[in-house]
N, C-alpha and C positions, 0 to 999 in steps of 0.2 A: 621147654620155650625155646623157641625157633629162633636162630637167630637172627633173618630176616624180618623178623617182628620186634628183635629186641633192638633195633636199629632202626626201623620205623619213626617217621615222623608222626604219623599220623595216630600210631600205640601210644607213644610219649605226651599228646596232646590230648588223648582220652584218659592217661593217669592221672595229667595234670588238674583236668574237669572234674574227675570221680571225686580222687583223694579227699578235697573237703566236705563235699556231700556225706559220703562214705564214714567217716570220722566224727559226724556229728548226728549222723542218722541214729533215729532208735531203734529201727529195726535191727540192727548190729550189736551183738552182745558187748559189753565192756573189757570182758577176757579177749576178744578179737581185736578190738581197737588197740589193747595193753600187747599184745604179739606184735606190732609194729612199733608203735611208740618208746617201749622200756628199749628194746635194742638200740636202736636211733640215737636214742639220747644220750646211751650210755656210750657208744660209740662215739658221737661227739664232745661228751664231757673228759672220759676216761680214754683216751685214743693209744697211751702209754701202755695201759693195761694188759692189751690184745697186740701188742707187736707184733705178731707169726701174720695178721693181716695186712700187705704192704697195699692196701687201696686207700684212696682220697677219704674223706668225710662224706663228700659230697658223691661220691662211688657208691657207698656202702649205704647212703640214703634216696637214693635212684635205684639200687636196685632193690632195696626195702619197699620200695613204694610201688613198684612195678609188681611184686610177691603179692604186696598186701589188697593192691587192688583187685588182679586176679582171683586172689581165696577169696577177698569178701564179698564182690559181686559172685559169685559162685554160692556162699553161705545165703544174702540174701536173696537169691531166686530160688533157694529151696526153702528158705522160710517165707517167702510170697505165694509159693505153690499150695505149701502144707496149708495158709491161712487160706487160699482159693479152694480148695476142696472140704475146708470143714463150711 
């Protein structure tokens, strides 16, 4: 990820708009959704278990949100293209 995209307000508005729809999408497998939810929930509930990460809870959540949205958009685009070919 490029740093200028990471600090872009447009990028973050896109992430916040897409996250709810991706988490409720039927096209995205549950395993993909759990790749986002489990680490974020674990870090919010058990931050003292992972003391080697000196990042605030919201920082971890924002990083995971950005990663999940970019990964899920690539995945759903691939699934959509496969359905379109059939």
